[in-house]
C-alpha positions in Angstrom: 0.1 0.1 -0.1 1.1 3.4 -0.9 0.6 4.9 2.4 3.2 2.5 3.8 5.9 2.7 1.2 8.6 5.4 0.9 9.5 7.0 -2.5 12.9 6.0 -3.4 13.9 9.6 -4.1 12.1 11.5 -1.4 11.0 11.5 2.2 7.9 9.8 3.6 4.6 12.0 3.4 1.8 10.8 5.7 -1.8 10.4 4.1 -3.4 13.0 6.4 -0.9 15.7 5.2 -1.6 15.0 1.6 -5.4 15.4 2.3 -4.9 18.9 4.0 -2.9 20.1 1.1 -5.2 19.0 -1.5 -8.1 20.8 0.2 -6.1 24.1 0.5 -5.4 23.9 -3.2 -9.0 23.2 -4.0 -10.1 26.3 -1.9 -7.6 28.7 -3.7 -8.9 27.5 -7.0 -12.5 28.2 -6.0 -11.4 31.7 -4.6 -9.6 32.8 -7.8 -12.7 34.2 -9.7 -13.6 36.1 -6.6 -10.2 37.5 -6.0 -9.8 38.5 -9.7 -13.1 40.4 -9.8 -12.9 42.3 -6.4 -13.2 46.1 -6.5 -10.1 48.1 -6.1 -10.0 51.9 -5.1 -7.8 54.2 -6.8 -7.2 57.7 -5.8 -6.3 60.3 -8.4 -3.0 62.3 -7.6 -2.0 63.3 -11.0 1.6 62.8 -10.0 3.2 62.8 -13.4 0.6 64.5 -15.9 -3.0 64.9 -16.6 -3.4 61.5 -18.3 -6.2 59.3 -17.4 -4.2 56.4 -18.7 -1.0 57.0 -16.9 -0.8 54.4 -14.1 1.4 56.5 -11.9 -1.2 59.2 -11.7 -3.3 56.8 -9.5 -2.7 55.5 -6.1 -2.1 52.6 -6.1 -0.8 52.5 -9.7 -3.6 51.7 -12.0 -1.8 49.3 -14.2 -4.6 47.2 -15.5 -7.8 49.0 -15.6 -10.8 46.9 -14.5 -14.5 47.3 -15.0 -15.0 47.2 -11.2 -12.5 49.9 -10.4 -13.7 52.6 -7.9 -12.1 56.0 -8.9 -11.9 58.7 -6.3 -11.1 62.4 -6.8 -10.5 63.8 -3.4 -10.3 67.7 -2.8 -8.0 67.2 0.3 -5.4 65.4 -2.0 -5.9 67.5 -5.2 -8.0 70.6 -4.7 -7.9 71.3 -8.4 -7.5 68.4 -10.7 -7.5 68.3 -14.6 -7.9 64.9 -16.1 -7.6 64.2 -19.8 -9.3 61.1 -20.9 -7.1 59.4 -23.5 -8.3 55.8 -23.6 -9.4 54.7 -26.9 -13.1 54.9 -27.0 -14.9 53.3 -24.1 -14.0 52.2 -20.6 -16.0 50.6 -17.9 -15.5 51.5 -14.3 -17.3 50.5 -10.9 -17.8 54.0 -9.5 -16.8 57.6 -9.9 -16.6 59.6 -6.6 -15.8 63.4 -6.3 -15.4 64.5 -2.7 -14.1 67.2 -0.1 -14.7 70.2 -2.3 -12.6 69.2 -5.3 -12.7 71.2 -8.6 -12.2 68.6 -11.3 -12.2 68.8 -14.9 -12.7 65.7 -17.2 -11.4 66.8 -20.8 -11.8 64.7 -24.0 -10.4 65.6 -27.5 -12.5 63.1 -29.2 -15.8 61.0 -28.6 -15.5 58.7 -25.6 -17.7 56.9 -23.2 -17.5 55.9 -19.5 -19.7 53.0 -18.6 -20.4 52.9 -15.0 -21.1 49.3 -14.1 -21.4 49.1 -10.3 -23.7 46.5 -8.5 -27.4 47.1 -9.2 -29.1 49.7 -7.0 -25.7 50.9 -6.0 -24.5 54.5 -6.5 -22.2 54.7 -9.5 -21.4 58.4 -9.6 -21.2 60.6 -6.6 -20.5 64.3 -6.4 -20.6 65.6 -2.9 -21.8 69.0 -1.9 -19.3 71.7 -2.4 -17.6 70.0 -5.3 -17.4 71.1 -9.0 -17.2 68.7 -12.0 -16.6 70.2 -15.3 -16.9 68.0 -18.3 -15.1 69.8 -21.2 -14.3 69.2 -24.8 -10.7 69.8 -25.6 -10.6 69.1 -29.3 -9.3 71.8 -31.9 -12.1 70.7 -34.3 -14.5 67.9 -34.7 -16.3 66.0 -31.9 -15.3 65.9 -28.3 -18.2 64.4 -26.7 -18.0 62.5 -23.3 -20.8 60.2 -22.4 -21.2 58.9 -19.0 -23.5 55.9 -19.3 -25.0 54.3 -16.3 -25.7 50.5 -16.6 -29.2 49.3 -15.8 -30.3 50.1 -12.1 -26.9 51.8 -11.3 -27.6 55.3 -9.7 -26.0 58.6 -9.8 -26.3 61.2 -7.0 -25.1 64.7 -7.7 -24.9 67.3 -4.8 -22.2 69.7 -6.1 -21.9 71.8 -9.3 -21.9 70.2 -12.6 -20.6 72.2 -15.7 -20.6 71.2 -19.3 -18.6 73.0 -22.1 -17.0 72.5 -25.4 -13.6 73.8 -26.4 -12.7 77.3 -27.4 -13.1 76.5 -31.1 -15.6 73.5 -31.2 -18.8 72.3 -29.7 -19.4 69.3 -27.6 -22.5 67.3 -26.8 -21.6 65.7 -23.4 -24.2 63.4 -21.9 -25.1 61.6 -18.7 -27.7 59.0 -19.5 -29.5 56.1 -18.0 -32.5 53.9 -19.0 -33.6 53.4 -15.3 -36.4 55.6 -13.9 -35.1 58.1 -11.2 -31.4 56.8 -11.6 -29.9 60.3 -12.0 -30.8 62.5 -9.0 -29.8 66.1 -8.4 -30.0 66.7 -4.7 -30.8 70.0 -2.8 -28.1 72.6 -3.4 -26.8 71.0 -6.6 -26.4 73.2 -9.6 -26.1 72.1 -13.4 -25.0 74.6 -16.0 -24.4 73.7 -19.6 -22.2 76.5 -20.7 -20.1 77.7 -23.6 -20.0 75.6 -26.7 -22.3 72.9 -25.3 -24.9 71.5 -27.4 -27.5 68.8 -27.6 -29.6 67.0 -24.9 -27.7 66.4 -21.8 -29.9 63.5 -20.6 -30.5 62.1 -24.1 -34.1 62.3 -25.7 -35.1 58.7 -26.4 -38.1 56.8 -25.0 -35.8 54.6 -23.1 -34.5 57.5 -21.1 -38.1 58.5 -20.0 -38.1 59.7 -16.4 -34.6 58.8 -15.8 -33.6 62.2 -14.2 -35.1 64.0 -11.1 -34.2 67.5 -9.7 -35.0 67.5 -6.0 -36.3 70.5 -4.2 -33.5 73.1 -3.8 -31.7 71.8 -6.9 -31.1 74.1 -9.9 -30.7 73.7 -13.7 -29.4 76.5 -15.7 -30.1 76.3 -19.3 -27.5 78.9 -20.6 -26.9 76.8 -23.8 -27.8 73.5 -25.3 -31.2 71.9 -25.6 -33.8 71.4 -23.0 -33.2 68.7 -20.3 -36.6 67.4 -21.0 -35.9 65.8 -24.3 -37.5 66.6 -27.7 -40.7 64.7 -27.3 -43.5 66.8 -25.6 -45.5 63.8 -24.7 -43.1 62.6 -22.0 -40.0 64.1 -20.1 -36.5 62.8 -19.5 -36.0 65.1 -16.5 -38.5 65.8 -13.8 -38.5 68.8 -11.4 -39.9 68.8 -7.9 -42.0 71.8 -6.8 -39.1 73.9 -5.1 -36.5 73.0 -7.7 -35.4 76.0 -10.0 -35.1 76.0 -13.7 -33.2 79.0 -14.7 -33.2 79.9 -18.4 -30.4 82.3 -19.4 -29.6 81.3 -23.0 -29.0 83.8 -25.6 -29.9 81.4 -28.4 -32.7 78.7 -29.0 -35.9 78.8 -26.9 -37.6 77.4 -23.9 -40.1 74.7 -24.1 -43.4 75.0 -22.3 -45.6 72.5 -24.0 -46.0 69.3 -22.2 -43.4 70.3 -19.5 -43.6 70.3 -15.7 -41.4 72.7 -13.9 -40.7 73.6 -10.3 -40.0 77.2 -10.2 -39.2 78.7 -13.6 -37.1 81.9 -14.0 -36.3 83.5 -17.3 -33.4 85.8 -17.3 -32.4 86.5 -20.8 -32.0 90.0 -22.3 -33.7 89.3 -25.7 -37.1 88.6 -27.2 -38.2 85.0 -26.6 -41.2 84.1 -28.8 -42.6 80.6 -28.8 -43.6 80.7 -32.4 -45.1 77.3 -32.9 -48.4 76.8 -31.2 -48.6 73.7 -28.9 -51.5 71.9 -27.3 -49.8 69.9 -24.6 -50.4 71.7 -21.2 -47.6 73.2 -19.1 -47.4 72.9 -15.3 -45.3 75.4 -13.1 -45.5 74.1 -9.7 -44.0 77.2 -8.1 -43.3 80.7 -9.2 -43.0 82.0 -12.8 -40.4 84.8 -12.6 -39.4 87.1 -15.7 -36.2 88.7 -14.6 -35.2 89.9 -18.1 -36.4 89.4 -21.6 -39.7 89.7 -23.5 -41.4 86.4 -23.3 -44.3 85.5 -25.5 -46.3 82.4 -24.5 -47.9 80.2 -27.3 -48.8 77.1 -25.4 -52.5 76.2 -25.0 -52.5 76.0 -21.3 -50.1 77.1 -18.7 -51.1 76.0 -15.0 -49.3 78.1 -12.3 -49.3 77.1 -8.8 -47.1 79.8 -7.4 -46.7 83.5 -7.9 -46.4 85.3 -11.4 -43.6 87.9 -10.8 -42.4 90.2 -13.6 -39.1 91.8 -12.3 -37.8 92.9 -15.7 -38.7 92.5 -19.4 -42.4 91.5 -20.0 -44.8 88.7 -20.6 -47.3 88.5 -23.4 -49.7 85.9 -24.8 -49.4 85.2 -28.6 -52.3 86.2 -30.8 -51.8 85.8 -34.5 -53.9 85.3 -37.5 -54.8 81.7 -36.3 -56.2 83.0 -33.0 -55.5 79.8 -31.3 -57.0 79.7 -27.7 -54.6 80.1 -24.8 -54.9 80.2 -21.0 -53.2 81.0 -17.7 -54.7 79.0 -14.9 -53.8 80.0 -11.2 -54.3 76.8 -9.2 -52.2 77.1 -6.0 -53.2 76.0 -2.6 -51.9 79.1 -0.9 -52.4 82.8 -1.7 -50.9 83.7 -4.9 -49.7 87.0 -6.3 -49.4 88.6 -9.8 -46.8 91.3 -9.2 -43.1 91.9 -9.6 -41.0 95.1 -9.7 -41.1 95.8 -13.5 -43.4 98.6 -14.7 -44.3 96.9 -17.9 -48.1 96.2 -18.5 -49.5 92.7 -18.4 -52.3 92.2 -20.9 -54.3 89.1 -21.8 -55.6 89.2 -25.4 -59.1 88.2 -26.5 -57.8 84.5 -27.3 -56.4 84.2 -23.7 -58.4 82.9 -20.6 -57.3 84.0 -17.2 -58.6 81.4 -14.8 -58.5 81.5 -10.9 -58.9 78.1 -9.2 -57.5 78.6 -5.8 -59.6 78.8 -2.5 -56.8 81.0 -1.0 -57.1 83.6 -3.7 -54.8 85.8 -5.9 -53.7 89.2 -5.0 -52.9 91.7 -7.9 -49.7 93.6 -7.2 -49.7 95.1 -10.7 -52.5 96.3 -13.0 -53.7 93.8 -15.5 -56.0 94.2 -18.5 -58.0 91.2 -19.9 -59.7 91.2 -23.3 -60.7 87.6 -23.1 -62.6 85.4 -20.7 -61.9 85.7 -16.9 -63.1 82.6 -15.0 -63.5 82.7 -11.2 -64.0 79.1 -10.4 -62.7 79.3 -6.8 -61.0 82.1 -4.8 -61.1 85.8 -5.1 -58.9 88.3 -7.0 -58.0 91.1 -4.5 -57.4 94.5 -6.3 -56.7 97.9 -5.2 -57.0 101.4 -6.6 -53.6 101.2 -8.1 -53.5 97.5 -9.0 -56.8 97.1 -10.8 -58.3 94.4 -13.0 -59.6 96.0 -16.2 -61.9 94.1 -18.5 -61.8 95.4 -22.1 -65.0 95.5 -24.2 -64.5 91.9 -25.5 -63.9 90.5 -22.1 -66.3 88.3 -20.2 -66.2 87.4 -16.6 -68.0 84.8 -14.3 -68.1 84.9 -10.5 -69.8 83.4 -7.7 -70.0 83.3 -3.8 -66.7 81.2 -3.9 -64.9 83.4 -6.4 -65.2 87.2 -7.0 -63.4 90.5 -7.2 -62.4 91.9 -3.9 -61.6 95.6 -4.6 -62.1 97.8 -7.6 -63.1 96.1 -10.9 -63.0 98.0 -14.2 -65.2 97.3 -17.2 -64.7 99.1 -20.5 -67.5 99.7 -23.1 -68.3 102.2 -25.8 -71.8 100.8 -26.4 -75.1 100.3 -24.7 -75.5 96.9 -23.0 -75.3 95.1 -19.7 -72.2 94.9 -17.6 -72.1 92.6 -14.7 -69.6 93.3 -11.9 -69.0 90.1 -9.8 -67.6 92.0 -6.7 -67.6 91.3 -2.8 -65.7 91.9 0.2 -64.5 89.3 2.8 -67.1 86.6 2.6 -69.8 88.7 1.3 -70.4 88.4 -2.5 -72.8 91.0 -3.8 -72.5 91.5 -7.5 -74.0 94.6 -9.2 -75.2 95.0 -12.7 -75.0 98.1 -14.7 -77.4 98.4 -17.7 -76.3 101.2 -20.1 -79.3 102.5 -22.2 -77.6 105.5 -23.5 -73.9 105.3 -24.1 -71.5 108.3 -24.3 -70.2 107.3 -27.6 -66.6 106.8 -26.4 -64.8 104.0 -24.7 -65.7 104.5 -21.0 -64.1 102.7 -18.0 -66.8 102.0 -15.4 -65.2 101.2 -12.0 -67.4 99.4 -9.3 -66.2 98.5 -5.7 -68.0 97.1 -2.7 -67.7 99.0 0.6 -68.5 97.4 3.9 -70.0 99.4 6.8 -71.9 102.6 7.3 -71.4 105.4 4.5 -69.7 108.5 5.8 -72.6 110.5 4.1 -75.7 110.3 6.4 -77.6 113.3 4.9 -81.1 112.2 3.5 -82.5 114.1 0.6 -85.9 113.7 -1.2 -88.3 111.4 0.8 -85.5 108.9 2.0 -85.6 108.0 5.6 -82.9 105.3 5.8 -79.8 104.1 3.9 -78.1 100.8 4.6 -75.5 100.8 7.2 -74.3 97.4 6.2 -72.6 98.2 2.7 -72.7 100.5 -0.2 -71.2 100.5 -3.7 -69.1 102.9 -5.6 -69.6 103.1 -9.3 -67.6 105.8 -11.3 -67.1 106.5 -15.1 -63.9 107.7 -16.8 -64.1 109.9 -18.6 -67.1 111.4 -16.9 -70.0 111.5 -19.4 -70.9 115.0 -20.6 -74.4 116.0 -19.6 -77.1 114.2 -21.7 -74.7 111.6 -23.0 -75.4 108.7 -20.5 -78.5 107.0 -19.1 -78.7 103.7 -17.2 -79.9 101.8 -14.3 -78.1 99.7 -11.6 -79.2 96.4 -9.9 -77.8 95.9 -6.4 -77.8 92.4 -4.8 -78.5 91.6 -1.1 -78.2 88.6 1.3 -79.3 87.7 4.7 -77.0 90.1 6.4 -78.5 93.1 4.5 -81.6 92.7 6.7 -84.0 93.2 3.9 -87.5 92.4 5.0 -89.8 92.6 2.0 -88.0 93.4 -1.2 -91.2 93.9 -3.2 -92.3 97.0 -1.3 -92.2 100.1 -3.4 -90.6 101.9 -0.3 -87.6 99.7 -0.8 -85.5 101.7 -3.2 -81.9 102.3 -4.5 -80.2 105.5 -3.3 -77.4 107.4 -4.8 -75.0 110.0 -3.2 -72.4 112.2 -4.8 -71.0 113.0 -1.3 -73.6 115.8 -0.5 -76.6 113.6 0.5 -78.6 110.6 -0.6 -81.2 110.9 -3.4 -84.0 108.4 -4.2 -83.4 106.5 -7.4 -86.6 104.5 -7.0 -87.6 100.8 -7.4 -87.9 99.7 -10.9 -87.9 95.8 -10.5 -86.8 93.4 -7.8 -86.1 89.6 -7.4 -85.8 87.8 -4.0 -82.0 88.9 -4.1 -81.7 92.0 -6.3 -83.2 95.6 -6.6 -82.9 97.5 -9.8 -83.2 101.3 -9.7 -84.9 103.7 -12.1 -82.8 105.4 -14.6 -80.0 107.7 -13.5 -77.5 110.0 -15.5 -74.4 110.5 -13.2 -72.2 108.3 -11.0 -71.2 108.2 -7.4 -72.2 105.8 -4.4 -75.2 103.6 -4.4 -76.9 101.7 -1.6 -80.0 99.9 -0.5 -82.5 102.4 1.1 -86.0 103.0 2.3 -88.6 105.8 2.2 -90.1 104.4 5.4 -88.8 104.5 9.0 -90.2 101.1 9.9 -89.2 98.9 6.9 -86.0 97.8 5.0 -83.1 97.7 5.6 -80.7 98.2 8.6 -80.8 96.6 12.2 -80.4 100.1 13.8 -81.2 103.2 11.6 -79.2 106.2 13.2 -80.9 109.4 11.7 -78.8 112.0 13.7 -75.9 112.4 16.1 -75.1 115.8 17.5 -72.8 117.4 20.3 -72.9 120.9 21.7 -70.9 122.7 24.4 -72.9 124.4 27.5 -71.5 125.7 30.7 -72.6 122.5 32.5 -70.5 120.3 29.9 -71.1 118.8 26.4 -74.5 117.5 25.5 -74.7 114.7 23.1 -78.1 113.8 21.5 -78.8 111.0 18.8 -82.0 109.4 17.5 -82.8 106.3 15.8 -85.9 105.8 13.3 -86.0 102.1 14.1 -83.9 99.4 15.8 -83.5 95.7 15.4 -81.8 93.6 18.1 -80.1 96.7 19.5 -78.4 95.9 22.8 -76.7 99.1 23.7 -74.8 102.2 22.8 -71.3 103.2 24.1 -70.4 106.9 23.9 -66.8 107.2 23.2 -64.6 110.4 23.5 -61.2 111.2 22.0 -58.9 114.0 23.3 -56.0 115.4 21.1 -53.9 112.4 19.8 -55.1 110.0 22.5 -57.3 106.9 21.6 -61.0 106.9 22.0 -62.2 106.1 25.4 -65.5 104.9 26.5 -67.5 107.4 28.7 -70.8 105.5 29.3 -73.0 102.7 28.1 -76.6 103.3 27.5 -79.2 100.5 26.9 -80.6 100.2 23.4 -84.3 99.8 22.6 -84.1 96.1 21.3 -86.4 96.0 18.4 -88.4 99.1 17.7 -90.2 100.6 14.7 -90.7 104.1 16.3 -88.5 107.2 16.7 -86.3 106.9 19.8 -84.1 109.7 21.2 -81.2 109.5 23.5 -78.9 112.0 25.2 -75.8 112.1 27.5 -74.0 114.9 29.3 -70.3 114.8 29.5 -69.9 116.9 32.6 -66.2 116.9 32.7 -64.9 118.0 29.4 -61.4 119.4 29.0 -60.5 122.5 27.0 -59.8 122.2 23.3 -61.5 120.0 20.5 -63.1 116.9 21.6 -64.2 114.0 19.4 -67.2 111.9 20.1 -68.7 108.9 18.5 -71.2 106.1 19.1 -70.5 102.4 19.2 -73.7 100.5 18.6 -73.8 96.9 19.5 -76.4 94.2 18.6 -77.4 91.4 20.7 -75.2 89.0 18.8 -72.1 91.2 19.5 -72.0 92.7 16.1 -71.0 96.5 16.3 -70.9 99.4 14.1 -69.5 102.9 14.6 -71.2 106.3 13.9 -69.8 109.4 12.3 -67.4 111.3 14.5 -68.6 114.5 16.0 -66.1 117.3 17.1 -67.1 119.8 19.8 -64.9 122.7 20.7 -64.7 123.4 24.5 -63.4 126.8 25.4 -60.8 127.6 28.1 -62.6 128.4 31.5 -62.0 131.9 33.0 -61.8 132.3 36.6 -64.1 134.9 38.4 -62.5 134.5 41.9 -64.2 135.8 44.9 -62.7 135.3 48.5 -64.3 136.2 51.9 -64.2 137.3 54.6 -61.4 139.5 54.2 -59.8 140.2 56.8 -60.4 136.8 58.4 -59.4 135.2 61.7 -59.7 131.6 60.7 -61.3 130.6 57.5 -61.1 131.9 53.9 -63.9 131.0 51.5 -63.3 130.9 47.8 -65.9 130.8 44.9 -65.7 130.9 41.0 -62.9 128.2 40.9 -62.4 125.8 38.1 -62.9 122.1 38.8 -59.2 121.4 38.6 -56.1 123.3 39.4 -54.0 124.3 42.5 -53.7 127.2 45.0 -50.8 128.6 47.0 -50.4 131.0 49.9 -47.3 133.3 50.3 -46.2 135.7 53.1 -44.9 139.2 52.5 -41.4 137.9 52.0 -42.6 135.5 49.2 -42.2 132.2 51.3 -44.6 129.4 50.4 -46.6 128.5 53.4 -49.8 126.7 52.2 -50.6 124.7 49.0 -53.6 122.6 47.8 -55.5 121.2 44.8 -58.9 122.4 43.4 -61.5 119.7 43.0 -64.7 122.0 43.0 -65.9 125.4 42.1 -65.9 126.4 45.8 -63.3 126.0 48.6 -62.7 126.8 52.2 -59.2 127.2 53.4 -58.3 127.1 57.2 -55.8 130.0 57.8 -56.0 130.0 61.6 -52.5 128.6 61.7 -51.2 131.7 60.0 -49.8 134.6 62.0 -51.7 137.9 61.7 -50.5 139.8 58.8 -50.8 140.4 55.0 -50.7 137.3 52.7 -51.1 136.7 48.9 -53.1 133.9 47.4 -52.4 132.4 44.0 -55.0 130.3 42.1 -53.9 128.5 38.9 -56.4 126.7 36.6 -55.2 125.6 33.2 -53.5 128.6 31.6 -55.2 131.0 33.9 -53.4 132.5 37.0 -55.2 134.8 39.6 -53.6 136.7 42.5 -55.5 138.0 45.5 -54.4 139.4 48.8 -56.0 138.8 52.2 -55.3 139.8 55.7 -55.2 137.4 58.7 -56.5 139.6 61.6 -56.2 139.2 65.3 -58.9 137.4 67.0 
């Protein structure tokens, strides 16, 4: 047996030892494939040159490149690194990593490709925050494109800055591409800038690359050159943008695509005219703000939906209207308050083929005037306007409104002809549209401006047979230019709701009143419905309100017909009267002195509900000299309150008619004719102050028994008045 025989030329080897050696050899053979394909990390040092292929530029020496190599560019080792790719055409690596603030430039003088083939679902390209990666063509002419291609399910995460450029003399079409959805991710703080001599689609444009790129909130893509990152097909996108990402368009050539695109925040900052000449029907969604910083931008996309603010800080924005007259629309559909504003003074006009639609329950505020010649649709949410930032509707415009969407503030409608103009206006939660029917038009284009005003009108003077005007609200309706005499006639229909306190709208005593600031006149009652009242014809403009020729009917919870104040020696007498009251709990009389706030003097009970004349009065027995201001605060039983107009009363300075007796006196000195506040002082003949005190009534008795007999001087000071009298303290 071999186990027991020795070889004639060697030493004896036990069988157990042979078995152990055979097992070790087998294990080594099994491990060879694993060892051969393990990943090796190489650090770029650029020790000898900028050559990618030079082994000595890497640590350890990268003598034989492998498809699994991890290539690291570290800013703590080489803060600035320039690497010239000089392999033949294609090289496969496991991972590219840029870290620690490095500024790395990958240059190529011909077309080359880097295939990143890390493990599936692993990150194949990493640029950390604070790093800059520039991909640059270095060719003198011809092509110099670098394609970084991610294998299936291999990911890329960019947190730093990415720049793409051609050479000084030739263009490059660099690409970073993947066929995996969401594989290429630009994180918050990252910045992508295709720059000088860059051309083409950075992320490719094929169906296979659909949705492969995503820009997270806080990421920025600046299109300074090159084609759109979305790709060329408007039915799908290569790149997607989260709501708070930024797409910044600064290109001096080509154009920006809106059709079929979804942006986060879109800012256009290019000092040129940017016209989208080809009409497109695929809608555009802008999830945050649309900002025009520079450039004249003309939109020619069928529908733009905006969920943020429209801010024109420079240049201008227009909507295309050509011979085709294709329909366009701008829809504001945010979930928080939106603004149309910006710092530029350029006008914003919507032509007749363009619809302005509001569908945002939080509403839209105008911070610049706009003019619409097409439809204005108020689906949900109000448009808030001001006297400066108005919404003007041209003669071809239409508008729809409701209780869930109306104009809060001035609304202007332009017309040169007879016809009906509806103003869907309101304030707060109170929608009260008015309708102007022009029966005789001035013959020139006239701007009619309507606004709803809440609260009691300042003018409380009743003319004609009017007895009451609504204290709930009124309406301003003005015309510009003001029609010449005899050139205008029309009527107005006012609407009302539950809080207008209208009892029976069919009564002929329920009328429309008009004021030009000098009193309310009766415009009569032409027709009515359950929620509207139409006036008779009028020929001039001003304020309009619901009113009544009867004290006991329609409208108002409390009808205050007068409030006066007058000064008398005993104080200020305030008088007021109500024609009727409804659920009136009480009045508070308030007084204001100089620049101090109003203070309540007294509360006086109201008359509840009453249909008869009720009078009230109050005496302010302690007025101070000067101009005093008084007002009433009327409070309903449900806590609702309204204020009256302010009444001013002048209270003169009080003069002192001082009398003192007996004089001489032995013990007491009596004073009369004093003011109800002030002070007194007693001096001896040497001017020494002996006695002092305060005045609180118009008479006073001073005990002088402690004074030595002799001549004394009494000083009384009240307000600005000072009176001196002498008296004698006699012996007893």
